[in-house]
Biopython code that builds the backbone (N, CA, C, O; Angstrom):
import numpy as np
from Bio.PDB.StructureBuilder import StructureBuilder

atoms = [
    (1, "MET", "N", (37.291, -10.962, -8.223)),
    (1, "MET", "CA", (36.859, -9.806, -7.482)),
    (1, "MET", "C", (36.514, -8.647, -8.507)),
    (1, "MET", "O", (35.624, -7.827, -8.278)),
    (2, "LEU", "N", (37.239, -8.643, -9.581)),
    (2, "LEU", "CA", (36.991, -7.641, -10.586)),
    (2, "LEU", "C", (35.629, -7.855, -11.212)),
    (2, "LEU", "O", (34.944, -6.875, -11.502)),
    (3, "LEU", "N", (35.204, -9.089, -11.436)),
    (3, "LEU", "CA", (33.919, -9.322, -11.974)),
    (3, "LEU", "C", (32.759, -8.871, -11.039)),
    (3, "LEU", "O", (31.700, -8.417, -11.473)),
    (4, "THR", "N", (33.016, -9.018, -9.854)),
    (4, "THR", "CA", (32.103, -8.580, -8.777)),
    (4, "THR", "C", (31.877, -7.101, -8.918)),
    (4, "THR", "O", (30.737, -6.648, -9.025)),
    (5, "VAL", "N", (32.949, -6.346, -8.920)),
    (5, "VAL", "CA", (32.951, -4.869, -9.103)),
    (5, "VAL", "C", (32.191, -4.458, -10.369)),
    (5, "VAL", "O", (31.374, -3.537, -10.349)),
    (6, "ILE", "N", (32.482, -5.176, -11.492)),
    (6, "ILE", "CA", (31.713, -4.876, -12.670)),
    (6, "ILE", "C", (30.316, -5.166, -12.515)),
    (6, "ILE", "O", (29.502, -4.338, -12.924)),
    (7, "LEU", "N", (29.916, -6.277, -11.955)),
    (7, "LEU", "CA", (28.473, -6.573, -11.669)),
    (7, "LEU", "C", (27.823, -5.513, -10.791)),
    (7, "LEU", "O", (26.662, -5.171, -11.019)),
    (8, "GLY", "N", (28.526, -4.980, -9.798)),
    (8, "GLY", "CA", (28.046, -3.928, -9.051)),
    (8, "GLY", "C", (27.855, -2.569, -9.778)),
    (8, "GLY", "O", (26.938, -1.802, -9.483)),
    (9, "ILE", "N", (28.748, -2.322, -10.721)),
    (9, "ILE", "CA", (28.653, -1.097, -11.551)),
    (9, "ILE", "C", (27.387, -1.304, -12.471)),
    (9, "ILE", "O", (26.561, -0.404, -12.619)),
    (10, "ILE", "N", (27.285, -2.438, -13.033)),
    (10, "ILE", "CA", (26.135, -2.606, -13.896)),
    (10, "ILE", "C", (24.798, -2.488, -13.094)),
    (10, "ILE", "O", (23.857, -1.856, -13.575)),
    (11, "ALA", "N", (24.715, -3.063, -11.937)),
    (11, "ALA", "CA", (23.583, -2.844, -11.105)),
    (11, "ALA", "C", (23.216, -1.398, -10.735)),
    (11, "ALA", "O", (22.052, -0.997, -10.704)),
    (12, "GLY", "N", (24.366, -0.593, -10.440)),
    (12, "GLY", "CA", (24.011, 0.828, -10.162)),
    (12, "GLY", "C", (23.606, 1.544, -11.311)),
    (12, "GLY", "O", (22.711, 2.384, -11.217)),
    (13, "VAL", "N", (24.231, 1.277, -12.508)),
    (13, "VAL", "CA", (23.823, 1.991, -13.640)),
    (13, "VAL", "C", (22.447, 1.615, -14.188)),
    (13, "VAL", "O", (21.692, 2.449, -14.687)),
    (14, "ALA", "N", (22.158, 0.315, -14.069)),
    (14, "ALA", "CA", (20.844, -0.104, -14.695)),
    (14, "ALA", "C", (19.583, 0.048, -13.860)),
    (14, "ALA", "O", (18.443, -0.049, -14.313)),
    (15, "SER", "N", (19.927, 0.313, -12.501)),
    (15, "SER", "CA", (18.629, 0.453, -11.700)),
    (15, "SER", "C", (17.657, 1.592, -12.001)),
    (15, "SER", "O", (16.456, 1.442, -11.776)),
    (16, "PRO", "N", (18.152, 2.738, -12.508)),
    (16, "PRO", "CA", (17.133, 3.841, -13.004)),
    (16, "PRO", "C", (16.299, 3.305, -14.260)),
    (16, "PRO", "O", (15.183, 3.755, -14.520)),
    (17, "ASN", "N", (16.908, 2.334, -14.999)),
    (17, "ASN", "CA", (16.189, 1.942, -16.126)),
    (17, "ASN", "C", (15.106, 0.963, -15.956)),
    (17, "ASN", "O", (14.289, 0.735, -16.848)),
    (18, "PHE", "N", (15.102, 0.373, -14.790)),
    (18, "PHE", "CA", (14.180, -0.652, -14.384)),
    (18, "PHE", "C", (13.040, -0.173, -13.485)),
    (18, "PHE", "O", (12.123, -0.939, -13.185)),
    (19, "GLU", "N", (13.092, 1.056, -13.064)),
    (19, "GLU", "CA", (12.095, 1.653, -12.138)),
    (19, "GLU", "C", (10.745, 1.553, -12.704)),
    (19, "GLU", "O", (9.852, 1.274, -11.904)),
    (20, "GLN", "N", (10.434, 1.726, -13.921)),
    (20, "GLN", "CA", (9.002, 1.698, -14.441)),
    (20, "GLN", "C", (8.514, 0.215, -14.442)),
    (20, "GLN", "O", (7.346, -0.100, -14.214)),
    (21, "GLN", "N", (9.499, -0.646, -14.714)),
    (21, "GLN", "CA", (9.038, -2.121, -14.835)),
    (21, "GLN", "C", (8.647, -2.578, -13.306)),
    (21, "GLN", "O", (7.652, -3.265, -13.075)),
    (22, "VAL", "N", (9.462, -2.160, -12.390)),
    (22, "VAL", "CA", (9.160, -2.542, -11.032)),
    (22, "VAL", "C", (7.976, -1.869, -10.557)),
    (22, "VAL", "O", (7.227, -2.446, -9.769)),
    (23, "LYS", "N", (7.727, -0.628, -10.990)),
    (23, "LYS", "CA", (6.503, 0.019, -10.570)),
    (23, "LYS", "C", (5.196, -0.633, -11.118)),
    (23, "LYS", "O", (4.165, -0.770, -10.459)),
    (24, "GLY", "N", (5.372, -1.005, -12.376)),
    (24, "GLY", "CA", (4.268, -1.676, -13.097)),
    (24, "GLY", "C", (3.959, -2.986, -12.464)),
    (24, "GLY", "O", (2.784, -3.338, -12.353)),
    (25, "ALA", "N", (4.918, -3.714, -12.053)),
    (25, "ALA", "CA", (4.800, -5.057, -11.475)),
    (25, "ALA", "C", (4.117, -4.990, -10.073)),
    (25, "ALA", "O", (3.345, -5.849, -9.648)),
    (26, "LEU", "N", (4.487, -3.898, -9.429)),
    (26, "LEU", "CA", (3.948, -3.772, -8.024)),
    (26, "LEU", "C", (2.565, -3.098, -7.925)),
    (26, "LEU", "O", (1.822, -3.310, -6.967)),
    (27, "GLU", "N", (2.256, -2.312, -8.904)),
    (27, "GLU", "CA", (0.888, -1.612, -8.860)),
    (27, "GLU", "C", (-0.226, -2.507, -8.705)),
    (27, "GLU", "O", (-1.124, -2.290, -7.892)),
    (28, "GLY", "N", (-0.191, -3.568, -9.508)),
    (28, "GLY", "CA", (-1.316, -4.410, -9.561)),
    (28, "GLY", "C", (-1.337, -5.332, -8.322)),
    (28, "GLY", "O", (-2.426, -5.797, -7.987)),
    (29, "VAL", "N", (-0.230, -5.636, -7.613)),
    (29, "VAL", "CA", (-0.259, -6.653, -6.591)),
    (29, "VAL", "C", (-0.332, -5.991, -5.184)),
    (29, "VAL", "O", (-1.195, -6.304, -4.364)),
    (30, "LEU", "N", (0.653, -5.034, -4.954)),
    (30, "LEU", "CA", (0.783, -4.469, -3.589)),
    (30, "LEU", "C", (0.418, -3.134, -3.374)),
    (30, "LEU", "O", (0.204, -2.735, -2.230)),
    (31, "LEU", "N", (0.320, -2.368, -4.391)),
    (31, "LEU", "CA", (0.173, -0.897, -4.124)),
    (31, "LEU", "C", (-1.206, -0.246, -4.395)),
    (31, "LEU", "O", (-1.341, 0.937, -4.708)),
    (32, "ALA", "N", (-2.177, -1.096, -4.249)),
    (32, "ALA", "CA", (-3.505, -0.512, -4.453)),
    (32, "ALA", "C", (-3.934, 0.554, -3.478)),
    (32, "ALA", "O", (-4.641, 1.512, -3.789)),
    (33, "ASP", "N", (-3.454, 0.316, -2.275)),
    (33, "ASP", "CA", (-3.938, 1.264, -1.242)),
    (33, "ASP", "C", (-2.887, 2.264, -0.879)),
    (33, "ASP", "O", (-3.266, 3.407, -0.623)),
    (34, "SER", "N", (-1.480, 1.945, -0.820)),
    (34, "SER", "CA", (-0.512, 2.851, -0.434)),
    (34, "SER", "C", (0.647, 2.798, -1.587)),
    (34, "SER", "O", (1.444, 1.861, -1.627)),
    (35, "PRO", "N", (0.674, 3.749, -2.408)),
    (35, "PRO", "CA", (1.731, 3.676, -3.499)),
    (35, "PRO", "C", (3.107, 4.159, -2.759)),
    (35, "PRO", "O", (3.170, 4.842, -1.737)),
    (36, "LEU", "N", (4.139, 3.663, -3.489)),
    (36, "LEU", "CA", (5.484, 4.019, -3.060)),
    (36, "LEU", "C", (5.804, 5.442, -3.464)),
    (36, "LEU", "O", (5.304, 5.941, -4.472)),
    (37, "SER", "N", (6.686, 6.129, -2.629)),
    (37, "SER", "CA", (7.037, 7.414, -3.032)),
    (37, "SER", "C", (8.218, 7.265, -4.041)),
    (37, "SER", "O", (8.796, 6.180, -4.093)),
    (38, "PRO", "N", (8.574, 8.206, -4.776)),
    (38, "PRO", "CA", (9.606, 8.075, -5.752)),
    (38, "PRO", "C", (10.950, 7.595, -5.252)),
    (38, "PRO", "O", (11.607, 6.770, -5.888)),
    (39, "LYS", "N", (11.377, 8.148, -4.039)),
    (39, "LYS", "CA", (12.510, 7.721, -3.508)),
    (39, "LYS", "C", (12.514, 6.154, -2.957)),
    (39, "LYS", "O", (13.517, 5.446, -3.041)),
    (40, "GLU", "N", (11.448, 5.775, -2.468)),
    (40, "GLU", "CA", (11.185, 4.360, -2.095)),
    (40, "GLU", "C", (11.293, 3.458, -3.279)),
    (40, "GLU", "O", (11.931, 2.407, -3.226)),
    (41, "LEU", "N", (10.680, 3.864, -4.329)),
    (41, "LEU", "CA", (10.823, 3.171, -5.624)),
    (41, "LEU", "C", (12.263, 3.023, -6.132)),
    (41, "LEU", "O", (12.717, 1.962, -6.561)),
    (42, "THR", "N", (12.932, 4.160, -6.051)),
    (42, "THR", "CA", (14.324, 4.123, -6.457)),
    (42, "THR", "C", (15.202, 3.134, -5.638)),
    (42, "THR", "O", (16.072, 2.431, -6.151)),
    (43, "LEU", "N", (14.896, 3.149, -4.347)),
    (43, "LEU", "CA", (15.689, 2.306, -3.450)),
    (43, "LEU", "C", (15.329, 0.854, -3.563)),
    (43, "LEU", "O", (16.171, -0.029, -3.402)),
    (44, "LEU", "N", (14.002, 0.600, -3.856)),
    (44, "LEU", "CA", (13.608, -0.801, -4.105)),
    (44, "LEU", "C", (14.132, -1.385, -5.375)),
    (44, "LEU", "O", (14.521, -2.549, -5.461)),
    (45, "THR", "N", (14.124, -0.509, -6.379)),
    (45, "THR", "CA", (14.641, -0.921, -7.718)),
    (45, "THR", "C", (16.281, -1.220, -7.633)),
    (45, "THR", "O", (16.838, -2.151, -8.215)),
    (46, "PHE", "N", (16.865, -0.338, -6.873)),
    (46, "PHE", "CA", (18.364, -0.493, -6.653)),
    (46, "PHE", "C", (18.649, -1.785, -5.848)),
    (46, "PHE", "O", (19.600, -2.497, -6.167)),
    (47, "SER", "N", (17.913, -2.069, -4.903)),
    (47, "SER", "CA", (18.002, -3.198, -4.035)),
    (47, "SER", "C", (17.729, -4.571, -4.881)),
    (47, "SER", "O", (18.463, -5.553, -4.762)),
    (48, "ILE", "N", (16.727, -4.537, -5.645)),
    (48, "ILE", "CA", (16.493, -5.723, -6.574)),
    (48, "ILE", "C", (17.659, -5.880, -7.518)),
    (48, "ILE", "O", (18.183, -6.990, -7.605)),
    (49, "CYS", "N", (18.112, -4.866, -8.234)),
    (49, "CYS", "CA", (19.293, -5.002, -9.008)),
    (49, "CYS", "C", (20.524, -5.398, -8.323)),
    (49, "CYS", "O", (21.321, -6.108, -8.936)),
    (50, "LEU", "N", (20.787, -5.010, -7.078)),
    (50, "LEU", "CA", (21.902, -5.410, -6.363)),
    (50, "LEU", "C", (21.835, -6.824, -5.903)),
    (50, "LEU", "O", (22.850, -7.521, -5.895)),
    (51, "VAL", "N", (20.570, -7.313, -5.485)),
    (51, "VAL", "CA", (20.447, -8.745, -5.269)),
    (51, "VAL", "C", (20.607, -9.602, -6.441)),
    (51, "VAL", "O", (21.094, -10.725, -6.303)),
    (52, "ALA", "N", (20.224, -9.148, -7.632)),
    (52, "ALA", "CA", (20.463, -9.983, -8.921)),
    (52, "ALA", "C", (21.967, -9.999, -9.144)),
    (52, "ALA", "O", (22.507, -11.048, -9.497)),
    (53, "ALA", "N", (22.664, -8.895, -8.955)),
    (53, "ALA", "CA", (24.053, -8.828, -9.111)),
    (53, "ALA", "C", (24.765, -9.790, -8.192)),
    (53, "ALA", "O", (25.702, -10.477, -8.597)),
    (54, "SER", "N", (24.278, -9.840, -6.846)),
    (54, "SER", "CA", (24.944, -10.691, -5.914)),
    (54, "SER", "C", (24.747, -12.174, -6.195)),
    (54, "SER", "O", (25.633, -12.986, -5.929)),
    (55, "ILE", "N", (23.582, -12.525, -6.734)),
    (55, "ILE", "CA", (23.264, -13.834, -7.224)),
    (55, "ILE", "C", (24.212, -14.264, -8.338)),
    (55, "ILE", "O", (24.822, -15.331, -8.269)),
    (56, "LEU", "N", (24.323, -13.480, -9.296)),
    (56, "LEU", "CA", (25.246, -13.667, -10.413)),
    (56, "LEU", "C", (26.730, -13.852, -9.939)),
    (56, "LEU", "O", (27.430, -14.761, -10.386)),
    (57, "ALA", "N", (27.170, -12.958, -9.024)),
    (57, "ALA", "CA", (28.475, -13.156, -8.428)),
    (57, "ALA", "C", (28.646, -14.414, -7.740)),
    (57, "ALA", "O", (29.689, -15.059, -7.844)),
    (58, "TRP", "N", (27.606, -14.811, -7.000)),
    (58, "TRP", "CA", (27.629, -16.164, -6.378)),
    (58, "TRP", "C", (27.752, -17.302, -7.333)),
    (58, "TRP", "O", (28.482, -18.265, -7.099)),
    (59, "ILE", "N", (26.990, -17.175, -8.470)),
    (59, "ILE", "CA", (27.035, -18.223, -9.497)),
    (59, "ILE", "C", (28.450, -18.301, -10.118)),
    (59, "ILE", "O", (28.927, -19.393, -10.426)),
    (60, "PHE", "N", (29.041, -17.277, -10.280)),
    (60, "PHE", "CA", (30.299, -17.248, -10.968)),
    (60, "PHE", "C", (31.456, -17.597, -9.867)),
    (60, "PHE", "O", (32.624, -17.774, -10.213)),
    (61, "GLY", "N", (31.065, -17.672, -8.635)),
    (61, "GLY", "CA", (32.018, -18.187, -7.552)),
    (61, "GLY", "C", (32.971, -17.127, -6.989)),
    (61, "GLY", "O", (33.875, -17.470, -6.228)),
    (62, "ASN", "N", (32.805, -15.941, -7.317)),
    (62, "ASN", "CA", (33.725, -14.973, -6.765)),
    (62, "ASN", "C", (33.091, -13.785, -6.150)),
    (62, "ASN", "O", (33.520, -12.652, -6.369)),
    (63, "GLY", "N", (32.035, -14.034, -5.353)),
    (63, "GLY", "CA", (31.126, -12.863, -4.750)),
    (63, "GLY", "C", (31.828, -12.404, -3.458)),
    (63, "GLY", "O", (32.165, -13.179, -2.563)),
    (64, "SER", "N", (32.012, -11.102, -3.445)),
    (64, "SER", "CA", (32.470, -10.374, -2.376)),
    (64, "SER", "C", (31.656, -9.212, -2.098)),
    (64, "SER", "O", (31.428, -8.385, -2.981)),
    (65, "ALA", "N", (31.190, -9.096, -0.887)),
    (65, "ALA", "CA", (30.183, -7.993, -0.541)),
    (65, "ALA", "C", (30.859, -6.624, -0.707)),
    (65, "ALA", "O", (30.244, -5.693, -1.226)),
    (66, "LEU", "N", (32.123, -6.498, -0.269)),
    (66, "LEU", "CA", (32.780, -5.224, -0.362)),
    (66, "LEU", "C", (33.023, -4.777, -1.866)),
    (66, "LEU", "O", (32.843, -3.613, -2.222)),
    (67, "ALA", "N", (33.413, -5.707, -2.659)),
    (67, "ALA", "CA", (33.599, -5.378, -4.073)),
    (67, "ALA", "C", (32.285, -5.087, -4.679)),
    (67, "ALA", "O", (32.217, -4.198, -5.527)),
    (68, "LEU", "N", (31.172, -5.789, -4.307)),
    (68, "LEU", "CA", (29.857, -5.498, -4.953)),
    (68, "LEU", "C", (29.380, -4.172, -4.499)),
    (68, "LEU", "O", (28.776, -3.439, -5.283)),
    (69, "ALA", "N", (29.626, -3.810, -3.227)),
    (69, "ALA", "CA", (29.262, -2.459, -2.684)),
    (69, "ALA", "C", (30.009, -1.311, -3.307)),
    (69, "ALA", "O", (29.391, -0.289, -3.605)),
    (70, "ILE", "N", (31.297, -1.417, -3.521)),
    (70, "ILE", "CA", (32.146, -0.539, -4.179)),
    (70, "ILE", "C", (31.711, -0.290, -5.692)),
    (70, "ILE", "O", (31.658, 0.831, -6.198)),
    (71, "GLY", "N", (31.406, -1.478, -6.349)),
    (71, "GLY", "CA", (31.013, -1.347, -7.737)),
    (71, "GLY", "C", (29.601, -0.642, -7.890)),
    (71, "GLY", "O", (29.354, 0.117, -8.827)),
    (72, "ALA", "N", (28.699, -0.955, -6.895)),
    (72, "ALA", "CA", (27.447, -0.361, -6.936)),
    (72, "ALA", "C", (27.514, 1.152, -6.710)),
    (72, "ALA", "O", (26.817, 1.912, -7.383)),
    (73, "ALA", "N", (28.418, 1.622, -5.690)),
    (73, "ALA", "CA", (28.555, 3.037, -5.464)),
    (73, "ALA", "C", (29.064, 3.714, -6.735)),
    (73, "ALA", "O", (28.580, 4.771, -7.141)),
    (74, "LEU", "N", (30.073, 3.057, -7.355)),
    (74, "LEU", "CA", (30.593, 3.592, -8.642)),
    (74, "LEU", "C", (29.510, 3.692, -9.734)),
    (74, "LEU", "O", (29.426, 4.655, -10.495)),
    (75, "GLY", "N", (28.711, 2.653, -9.753)),
    (75, "GLY", "CA", (27.667, 2.587, -10.831)),
    (75, "GLY", "C", (26.647, 3.758, -10.559)),
    (75, "GLY", "O", (26.201, 4.403, -11.507)),
    (76, "VAL", "N", (26.309, 4.006, -9.360)),
    (76, "VAL", "CA", (25.337, 5.017, -8.981)),
    (76, "VAL", "C", (25.839, 6.442, -9.134)),
    (76, "VAL", "O", (25.152, 7.289, -9.706)),
    (77, "PHE", "N", (27.038, 6.707, -8.624)),
    (77, "PHE", "CA", (27.581, 8.100, -8.679)),
    (77, "PHE", "C", (28.556, 8.292, -9.817)),
    (77, "PHE", "O", (28.995, 9.416, -10.060)),
    (78, "GLY", "N", (28.900, 7.266, -10.501)),
    (78, "GLY", "CA", (29.776, 7.458, -11.701)),
    (78, "GLY", "C", (29.277, 8.397, -12.725)),
    (78, "GLY", "O", (29.978, 9.349, -13.067)),
    (79, "PRO", "N", (28.054, 8.179, -13.262)),
    (79, "PRO", "CA", (27.565, 9.070, -14.222)),
    (79, "PRO", "C", (27.567, 10.651, -13.806)),
    (79, "PRO", "O", (27.784, 11.544, -14.626)),
    (80, "ARG", "N", (27.303, 10.869, -12.462)),
    (80, "ARG", "CA", (27.271, 12.203, -11.983)),
    (80, "ARG", "C", (28.654, 12.674, -11.964)),
    (80, "ARG", "O", (28.885, 13.827, -12.326)),
    (81, "LEU", "N", (29.608, 11.895, -11.576)),
    (81, "LEU", "CA", (31.060, 12.375, -11.547)),
    (81, "LEU", "C", (31.592, 12.651, -12.992)),
    (81, "LEU", "O", (32.385, 13.573, -13.185)),
    (82, "ILE", "N", (31.172, 11.885, -13.957)),
    (82, "ILE", "CA", (31.536, 12.099, -15.290)),
    (82, "ILE", "C", (31.034, 13.405, -15.807)),
    (82, "ILE", "O", (31.735, 14.222, -16.403)),
    (83, "ASP", "N", (29.623, 13.555, -15.502)),
    (83, "ASP", "CA", (29.090, 14.854, -15.879)),
    (83, "ASP", "C", (29.630, 16.068, -15.291)),
    (83, "ASP", "O", (29.672, 17.117, -15.934)),
    (84, "ARG", "N", (30.076, 15.960, -14.008)),
    (84, "ARG", "CA", (30.741, 17.020, -13.375)),
    (84, "ARG", "C", (32.154, 17.356, -13.935)),
    (84, "ARG", "O", (32.528, 18.522, -14.057)),
    (85, "ILE", "N", (32.898, 16.321, -14.258)),
    (85, "ILE", "CA", (34.212, 16.563, -14.924)),
    (85, "ILE", "C", (33.940, 17.089, -16.271)),
    (85, "ILE", "O", (34.596, 18.073, -16.610)),
    (86, "LYS", "N", (33.112, 16.616, -17.069)),
    (86, "LYS", "CA", (32.787, 17.160, -18.421)),
    (86, "LYS", "C", (32.428, 18.575, -18.476)),
    (86, "LYS", "O", (32.927, 19.356, -19.287)),
    (87, "SER", "N", (31.515, 18.907, -17.563)),
    (87, "SER", "CA", (30.915, 20.310, -17.561)),
    (87, "SER", "C", (31.864, 21.284, -16.880)),
    (87, "SER", "O", (31.802, 22.471, -17.201)),
    (88, "GLY", "N", (32.668, 20.907, -16.035)),
    (88, "GLY", "CA", (33.563, 21.831, -15.275)),
    (88, "GLY", "C", (32.954, 22.641, -14.167)),
    (88, "GLY", "O", (33.656, 23.344, -13.440)),
    (89, "ASN", "N", (31.510, 22.538, -14.021)),
    (89, "ASN", "CA", (30.976, 23.211, -12.953)),
    (89, "ASN", "C", (29.992, 22.226, -12.279)),
    (89, "ASN", "O", (29.834, 21.087, -12.719)),
    (90, "LYS", "N", (29.324, 22.708, -11.177)),
    (90, "LYS", "CA", (28.516, 21.814, -10.451)),
    (90, "LYS", "C", (27.216, 21.644, -11.107)),
    (90, "LYS", "O", (26.508, 22.635, -11.284)),
    (91, "PRO", "N", (26.830, 20.454, -11.491)),
    (91, "PRO", "CA", (25.479, 20.244, -12.028)),
    (91, "PRO", "C", (24.382, 20.229, -11.057)),
    (91, "PRO", "O", (24.585, 19.892, -9.890)),
    (92, "ASP", "N", (23.142, 20.604, -11.520)),
    (92, "ASP", "CA", (22.016, 20.588, -10.656)),
    (92, "ASP", "C", (21.158, 19.434, -10.907)),
    (92, "ASP", "O", (20.490, 19.370, -11.939)),
    (93, "TYR", "N", (21.139, 18.463, -9.964)),
    (93, "TYR", "CA", (20.487, 17.243, -9.954)),
    (93, "TYR", "C", (19.218, 17.344, -9.372)),
    (93, "TYR", "O", (18.498, 16.363, -9.560)),
    (94, "ASP", "N", (18.706, 18.348, -8.655)),
    (94, "ASP", "CA", (17.439, 18.414, -7.936)),
    (94, "ASP", "C", (16.366, 18.780, -9.011)),
    (94, "ASP", "O", (15.197, 18.437, -8.829)),
    (95, "SER", "N", (16.703, 19.397, -10.009)),
    (95, "SER", "CA", (15.624, 19.844, -10.921)),
    (95, "SER", "C", (15.348, 18.830, -12.001)),
    (95, "SER", "O", (14.478, 19.048, -12.844)),
]
sb = StructureBuilder()
sb.init_structure("model")
sb.init_model(0)
sb.init_chain("A")
sb.init_seg("    ")
for serial, (resi, resn, name, xyz) in enumerate(atoms, 1):
    if name == "N":
        sb.init_residue(resn, " ", resi, " ")
    sb.init_atom(name, np.array(xyz, "f"), 0.0, 1.0, " ", f" {name:<3s}", serial, name[0])
structure = sb.get_structure()
């Protein structure tokens, strides 16, 4: 179960790094007429990373959907929480 949480954390942290690769792969195939919005691209990339993490958890034989979801939430919001704790004030993520 701990491995599944770790895989979820990795999926959450790694998803922003793969957005450009996913966008590049989809531009030539699907997005000629209607491009994705930035939020849709972020969600699609996160979903792809989460599916990859769930496949790895299944291969290792200890896949738990709850553990994967908790790990993914920690991976997505963990860097923001760490920044907030380090800075001591509320960071501005909209700009």
